[in-house]
C-alpha atoms as one frame of an Amber mdcrd trajectory, in Angstrom:
protein
  10.799 -22.393   7.350   9.236 -18.915   7.284   5.509 -18.618   6.532   4.718
 -16.884   3.275   2.397 -13.917   3.494  -0.026 -13.286   0.615  -1.054  -9.839
  -0.538  -4.034  -9.406  -2.880  -3.856  -6.486  -5.306  -7.488  -5.737  -6.202
  -8.124  -3.810  -9.418 -10.657  -3.490 -12.211  -9.790  -6.424 -14.502 -11.407
  -4.633 -17.455  -9.220  -1.545 -17.140  -6.074  -3.155 -18.603  -8.122  -4.208
 -21.646  -9.052  -0.648 -22.483  -5.756   0.853 -21.427  -2.694  -1.007 -22.741
  -0.249   1.259 -20.912  -1.935   0.396 -17.602  -1.552  -3.323 -18.231   2.197
  -2.896 -18.641   2.342  -0.621 -15.593   0.388  -3.148 -13.500   2.684  -6.082
 -14.357   5.761  -3.960 -13.673   4.170  -2.752 -10.372   3.754  -6.388  -9.272
   7.326  -7.213 -10.283   8.809  -4.184  -8.508   6.905  -4.959  -5.276   8.316
  -8.516  -5.312  11.842  -7.197  -5.986  11.621  -4.593  -3.223  10.255  -7.026
  -0.638  13.040  -9.495  -1.391  15.545  -6.934  -0.185  13.870  -6.590   3.215
  13.873  -8.794   6.260  10.805 -10.706   7.452   8.559 -13.396   6.009   8.559
 -13.936   2.219   5.601 -12.274   0.466   3.655 -13.013  -2.661   1.658 -10.336
  -4.558  -1.388 -11.662  -6.460  -3.316  -9.473  -8.944  -7.036  -9.713  -9.644
  -5.868 -10.319 -13.224  -4.107 -13.499 -12.085  -7.463 -14.900 -10.934  -9.401
 -14.649 -14.173  -9.304 -16.462 -17.513 -10.764 -13.541 -19.476 -11.147  -9.818
 -18.748 -14.933  -9.698 -18.429 -14.909 -12.374 -15.722 -15.386 -11.136 -12.100
 -12.588 -12.808 -10.113 -13.385 -15.060  -7.152 -11.093 -13.273  -4.698 -11.295
 -15.737  -1.767 -10.209 -12.950   0.633  -9.686 -15.344   3.552  -6.654 -16.765
   1.723  -4.799 -13.414   1.932  -3.128 -11.467   4.741  -3.454  -7.962   3.310
  -5.303  -6.119   0.537  -4.168  -3.319  -1.764  -7.017  -1.747  -3.732  -6.083
   0.165  -6.906  -8.486   3.056  -7.545  -8.822   4.739 -10.905 -12.452   5.914
 -10.400 -15.142   5.905  -7.703 -15.910   2.286  -6.711 -19.648   2.853  -7.045
 -19.156   3.843 -10.718 -16.949   0.861 -11.594 -19.108  -2.291 -11.765 -16.200
  -4.705 -12.110 -14.297  -3.286  -9.142 -17.445  -2.844  -7.033 -18.306  -6.545
  -7.336 -14.795  -7.429  -6.168 -15.012  -4.883  -3.347 -18.320  -6.388  -2.199
 -16.608  -9.801  -1.846 -13.940  -8.232   0.369 -16.539  -6.275   2.385 -18.689
  -9.385   3.031 -15.617 -11.287   4.239 -14.387  -8.553   6.569 -17.833  -8.101
   8.070 -17.975 -11.820   8.859 -14.929 -11.466  11.129 -14.902 -10.333  14.765
 -14.493  -6.543  14.842 -10.954  -6.638  16.169  -9.858  -8.589  13.068 -11.599
  -6.324  10.549  -9.186  -3.433  10.844  -5.779  -2.413   9.555  -5.623  -4.883
   6.638  -6.329  -2.627   3.675  -4.564   0.209   1.798  -5.881   2.267  -1.063
  -3.606   3.058  -4.022  -4.939   5.869  -6.136  -3.932   5.775  -9.804  -5.365
   9.233 -10.537  -7.190  12.023  -8.721 -10.497  10.581  -7.541 -12.917  11.333
  -4.728 -12.865   9.079  -1.601 -16.442   7.863  -1.928 -18.767   6.418   0.724
 -18.567   2.940  -0.782 -14.908   2.434   0.030 -15.168   3.861   3.559 -17.281
   0.931   4.688 -14.000  -0.830   5.495 -11.098   0.309   7.645  -8.366   1.903
   5.549  -4.858   1.701   6.946  -3.257   4.077   4.471  -3.857   5.983   1.178
  -0.975   6.070  -1.301  -1.061   8.171  -4.469   0.702   6.653  -7.431  -0.085
   9.470  -9.832   1.743  12.641 -10.717   0.615  15.730  -8.846   1.403  17.685
 -12.040  -1.570  16.112 -13.788  -2.001  14.349 -17.134   1.208  13.690 -19.122
   0.554  14.245 -22.853   3.665  12.350 -23.886   2.894   9.188 -21.956  -0.898
   9.681 -22.097  -1.239   8.947 -18.383  -1.087  10.446 -14.878   0.552   7.315
 -13.506   4.038   7.526 -12.028   6.517   5.428 -13.980   9.404   3.459 -12.576
  11.793   6.080 -13.983  10.321   8.614 -11.512  12.203   8.653  -8.197   8.919
   9.296  -6.320   7.661   5.980  -7.714  10.181   4.077  -5.596   9.340   6.160
  -2.534   5.718   4.977  -2.970   6.837   1.350  -3.479   8.703   1.542  -0.167
   5.597   3.070   1.437   3.697  -0.077   0.469   6.477  -2.346   1.776   6.666
  -0.397   5.060   2.932  -0.746   5.462   3.062  -4.518   5.041   6.012  -4.805
   7.419   4.012  -2.747   9.958   1.152  -5.189   9.527   3.431  -8.055  10.463
   4.313  -6.238  13.686   0.617  -5.711  14.411  -0.104  -9.391  13.923   2.466
 -10.267  16.589   0.917  -7.682  18.890  -2.484  -9.159  18.318  -1.052 -12.520
  19.302   0.068 -10.955  22.582  -3.493  -9.652  23.083  -4.774 -13.164  22.417
  -2.528 -14.488  25.163  -4.466 -12.218  27.528  -7.981 -12.641  26.089 -11.184
 -10.962  27.075 -12.749 -13.113  29.779 -16.445 -13.233  30.748 -18.020 -15.055
  33.692 -21.473 -16.470  32.973 -23.035 -17.462  36.280 -25.504 -20.064  37.365
 -28.857 -19.744  35.737 -32.345 -21.000  36.361 -33.564 -24.247  34.749 -35.708
 -22.433  32.222 -32.731 -20.464  30.838 -30.095 -23.184  30.494 -30.567 -23.216
  26.708 -30.001 -19.465  26.442 -26.843 -19.734  28.601 -25.439 -22.310  26.173
 -26.342 -20.221  23.120 -24.724 -17.112  24.591 -21.605 -19.075  25.543 -21.258
 -20.368  21.960 -21.755 -16.852  20.474 -19.036 -15.401  22.701 -16.644 -18.274
  22.039 -16.916 -17.486  18.306 -15.686 -13.973  19.119 -12.657 -15.408  20.883
 -14.047 -14.561  24.333 -12.970 -17.002  27.058 -15.938 -18.090  29.183 -15.721
 -19.015  32.860 -16.447 -21.534  34.190 -15.647 -23.836  31.223 -19.019 -25.078
  29.910 -17.552 -28.553  29.305 -16.199 -28.861  32.816 -18.790 -27.153  35.020
 -19.299 -28.743  38.405 -21.148 -26.028  40.315 -20.725 -27.955  43.598 -16.964
 -27.349  43.394 -17.372 -23.542  43.136 -17.345 -22.212  46.672 -17.093 -18.533
  47.635 -13.286 -18.372  47.366 -13.257 -20.083  43.991 -16.019 -17.779  42.727
 -14.115 -14.701  43.765 -11.003 -15.937  42.009 -13.034 -16.379  38.779 -14.642
 -12.924  39.152 -11.244 -11.263  39.633  -9.988 -12.257  36.197 -13.266 -11.523
  34.381 -14.051  -8.317  32.515 -17.775  -9.021  32.289 -20.051 -10.890  34.692
 -23.349 -12.070  33.167 -26.300 -13.428  35.157 -29.417 -14.860  33.489 -32.365
 -14.870  35.908 -35.502 -16.776  34.957 -38.750 -17.758  36.586 -37.745 -20.993
  38.353 -35.574 -21.026  41.454 -32.579 -23.317  41.560 -31.432 -25.952  44.011
 -31.255 -25.002  47.730 -27.698 -25.209  49.012 -27.552 -23.698  52.530 -29.416
 -24.230  55.786 -31.614 -21.248  55.177 -32.990 -22.839  52.078 -31.734 -19.951
  49.918 -31.474 -21.002  46.249 -27.956 -21.478  44.840 -28.383 -18.725  42.282
 -29.346 -16.169  44.948 -26.278 -17.182  46.987 -24.125 -16.522  43.932 -25.922
 -13.239  43.267 -25.282 -12.019  46.804 -21.591 -13.034  46.581 -21.186 -11.129
  43.286 -22.912  -8.049  44.789 -20.477  -8.044  47.726 -17.568  -8.544  45.313
 -18.695  -5.596  43.111 -19.097  -3.458  46.264 -15.461  -4.194  47.212 -16.357
  -6.301  50.256 -14.650  -9.429  48.877 -11.270  -9.776  47.174  -9.041 -12.535
  45.892  -5.614 -13.416  47.218  -4.272 -12.922  43.666  -2.143  -9.835  44.130
  -1.622  -7.593  41.113  -4.873  -8.362  39.257  -6.531  -5.115  38.301  -9.470
  -5.188  35.866 -12.383  -2.961  35.117 -15.496  -5.072  34.844 -19.158  -4.739
  33.983 -21.988  -6.788  35.527 -24.983  -7.557  33.290 -28.207  -8.999  34.754
 -30.941 -10.255  32.421 -34.587 -10.522  33.474 -36.496 -11.746  30.379 -39.532
  -9.667  29.372 -41.735 -12.770  28.957 -40.808 -14.458  32.208 -43.231 -16.779
  33.971 -42.394 -16.658  37.702 -43.265 -20.094  39.091 -42.517 -19.969  42.840
 -42.503 -17.564  45.787 -38.732 -17.848  46.349 -37.981 -16.654  42.812 -40.593
 -13.863  43.050 -38.887 -12.504  46.173 -35.431 -12.858  44.577 -36.456 -10.936
  41.473 -38.017  -8.216  43.594 -34.731  -7.892  45.516 -32.787  -7.544  42.258
 -35.072  -4.749  40.975 -34.728  -2.828  44.288 -30.941  -3.159  44.424 -30.427
  -2.037  40.834 -31.490   1.467  41.882 -28.443   1.658  44.143 -25.985   0.206
  41.635 -23.192   2.235  39.936 -21.994   2.411  36.334 -20.597  -1.106  36.585
 -24.033  -2.835  36.719 -26.570  -2.996  33.840 -30.057  -4.483  34.014 -31.494
  -5.848  30.718 -35.238  -6.484  30.851 -35.925  -7.133  27.200 -35.663 -10.157
  24.894 -32.784 -12.587  24.645 -31.822 -10.909  21.331 -31.559  -7.546  23.145
 -29.320  -9.148  25.783 -27.070 -10.685  23.107 -26.854  -7.381  21.177 -25.874
  -5.479  24.331 -23.258  -8.055  25.472 -21.757  -8.493  21.977 -21.519  -4.736
  21.292 -19.926  -4.137  24.690 -17.371  -6.932  24.334 -16.560  -6.101  20.686
 -15.881  -2.534  21.862 -13.509  -3.844  24.557 -11.726  -6.120  22.056 -11.247
  -3.237  19.608  -9.966  -0.957  22.389  -7.565  -3.628  23.616  -6.095  -4.141
  20.144  -5.754  -0.401  19.679  -3.830  -0.148  22.928  -1.588  -3.079  21.940
  -0.766  -1.412  18.607  -0.593   2.082  20.144  -2.925   3.222  17.372  -6.131
   5.134  18.036  -7.170   6.771  14.789 -10.202   8.829  13.858 -11.725   8.588
  17.296 -14.784  10.197  18.721 -15.522  10.706  22.402 -19.213  10.040  23.026
 -20.239  11.621  26.368 -23.475  10.382  27.925 -25.252   9.862  31.235 -25.324
   6.396  32.896 -29.041   5.826  32.342 -28.727   6.140  28.564 -25.696   3.838
  28.167 -27.564   1.280  26.064 -28.706   3.993  23.644 -25.167   5.408  23.483
 -23.769   1.943  22.818 -26.105   1.605  19.807 -24.933   4.941  18.436 -21.303
   3.879  18.841 -22.008   0.581  17.026 -23.403   2.478  14.034 -20.454   4.895
  13.921 -18.038   1.999  14.007 -19.366   0.898  10.599 -16.933   3.577   9.366
 -13.196   3.346  10.099 -13.820   5.157  13.387 -13.014   4.353  17.052 -15.558
   5.439  19.638 -14.846   5.921  23.353 -17.895   6.113  25.640 -18.095   7.803
  29.043 -19.093   4.428  30.478 -15.767   2.881  29.320 -13.808   5.540  31.177
 -15.926   5.424  34.310 -14.849   1.848  34.819 -11.208   2.987  35.047  -9.584
   3.721  38.393  -9.125   7.455  37.743 -12.112   8.644  35.720 -11.267  12.369
  35.810  -7.776  11.822  34.400  -9.054   9.435  31.718 -11.879  11.833  30.811
  -9.532  14.822  30.477  -6.993  12.835  28.432  -9.749  11.644  26.094 -11.093
  15.175  25.569  -7.559  16.343  24.809  -6.730  13.578  22.321  -9.990  12.669
  20.578 -10.687  13.939  17.044 -14.301  14.902  17.698 -16.767  14.951  20.576
 -20.463  14.026  20.728 -22.719  14.816  23.697 -25.750  12.528  23.819 -28.582
  14.370  25.584 -30.960  11.593  26.634 -32.593  13.024  29.739 -34.042  16.400
  30.769 -30.983  17.254  32.810 -30.150  20.796  31.828 -27.557  21.293  34.566
 -25.533  18.250  33.358 -25.854  19.469  29.767 -24.596  23.006  30.500 -21.673
  21.957  32.677 -20.581  19.290  30.139 -20.566  21.735  27.195 -18.792  24.468
  29.210 -16.116  21.960  30.192 -15.547  20.946  26.527 -15.289  24.611  25.506
 -12.786  25.306  28.286 -10.561  22.341  27.360 -10.731  23.291  23.650  -9.590
  26.826  24.374  -6.947  26.097  27.074  -5.578  22.586  26.653  -6.072  21.090
  23.213  -3.271  21.482  20.643  -5.668  21.145  17.677  -9.347  21.953  17.083
 -12.083  19.307  17.131 -13.157  18.027  13.719 -16.671  18.758  15.065 -18.555
  19.160  18.353 -22.197  18.106  18.415 -25.128  17.547  20.739 -27.325  14.642
  19.643 -30.804  13.654  20.666 -33.303  10.911  19.747 -35.896  13.354  18.395
 -35.948  17.023  17.424 -33.301  19.150  19.188 -34.648  20.188  22.571 -35.761
  23.793  22.154 -35.713  24.781  25.826 -31.934  24.103  26.060 -29.566  27.047
  25.993 -27.672  26.813  22.725 -23.858  27.058  22.363 -22.740  28.343  18.973
 -19.641  26.104  18.960 -21.839  22.987  18.790 -23.954  21.356  16.137 -27.436
  20.183  17.278 -28.519  17.004  15.571 -31.038  14.149  15.691 -29.428  10.695
  15.615 -30.848  10.108  12.140 -28.996  13.265  10.981 -25.742  11.989  12.525
 -26.001   8.846  10.390 -27.016  10.688   7.238 -25.062  10.955   3.981 -25.027
  14.726   4.393 -23.245  14.559   7.779 -20.881  11.907   6.439 -19.820  14.045
   3.474 -19.556  17.261   5.484 -17.825  16.041   8.629 -17.003  12.297   8.972
 -15.385  12.005   5.553 -13.054  14.920   6.282 -12.054  13.463   9.626 -11.339
  10.063   8.125  -9.396  11.491   5.186
């Protein structure tokens, strides 16, 4: 028996009460969707109106968004100006934000019932498609409405647009299932006795995101993990996380070297390419994250020397190693943002859809700051690719050029006083824009934490912004909104 898919049609439940013609249109719209979908292949579908969920018009419906597969939002005015619709929208927004990022996208379509601006309120969620169900000719004096009626041939074209969208969503669901069969995998290594609790908390947080953690926390027997076994686990992992506290672990070898340091040295050799698994064909880009807590109490000489070695070696590490020296919350934020970014990218690749995407170019030493900027931009229906993500690929130059050619906009984060890097980066972008791109950038901008750096040579093709300006309503209305629309 095929599983029934449920589509929620969200609308202002007061609007039919003040507009009788709309109430008739709405009921016919629901009926025509059901009739059209019955003539297509795929799972059966049920369309539920907000009106079906209330006993009286003034009642705000309890939407229970988790019970539905897709959402169609009918817009007759700006959401922020429509109290009834806004309260329903807030229910949907709260639900979507509670999901892992890779499940928040491509579930919602907007259906405009008359000409209305695309306001900031609605763009807090990812919009798959905008469909206009009103006449481009304007208000019809005879029918007292702009709405397309079922006697209009364009009406049925729009109905089929909705059905095609929902069918496309079914295909995406199956593609997401294929992504799930190859999940994001993270290795969380041995830790010191004082950080066992934090290891368990981090494991639980990542499990909630659908991240597979190695080794399995319920089946850990560290004594069974020798060098060959460890390398096999590292080979399949996309992130390697090490929590280093103030107490040394158990001594395992004749030299008396603590077990955690032995593991650390093995991982270092693996990341340097000195060790490899016998598993032919495994090719993953991976990131190593080492956490040294800011409030650490070093309790023995062995651990003191080990931590000193880590700090020295970090200076020689590449893009694939990140040292976090702050609080546990800072570690979690960094790990979760990085892995959410990878999940989102993986789903986009599976669905062959990368929409409204910005290339954020940055230097290695400011990766954490760039990651925070990307996380804020992703609050809009925007994909963000970071230089760091591309540097982990086998051919960085090719990936970098392809991204500059295909992205919608480019941001250059100037975090250090490296004028040479700044000039060469901007000249490269200008060259690619003039000689290779088939369409102009939506915008090109240089961003900085504080005031724009005055000693930098300015390029007239670029905007110069503080990060606060990038996230402002003014920038949204002038640039981001146009790119999204």
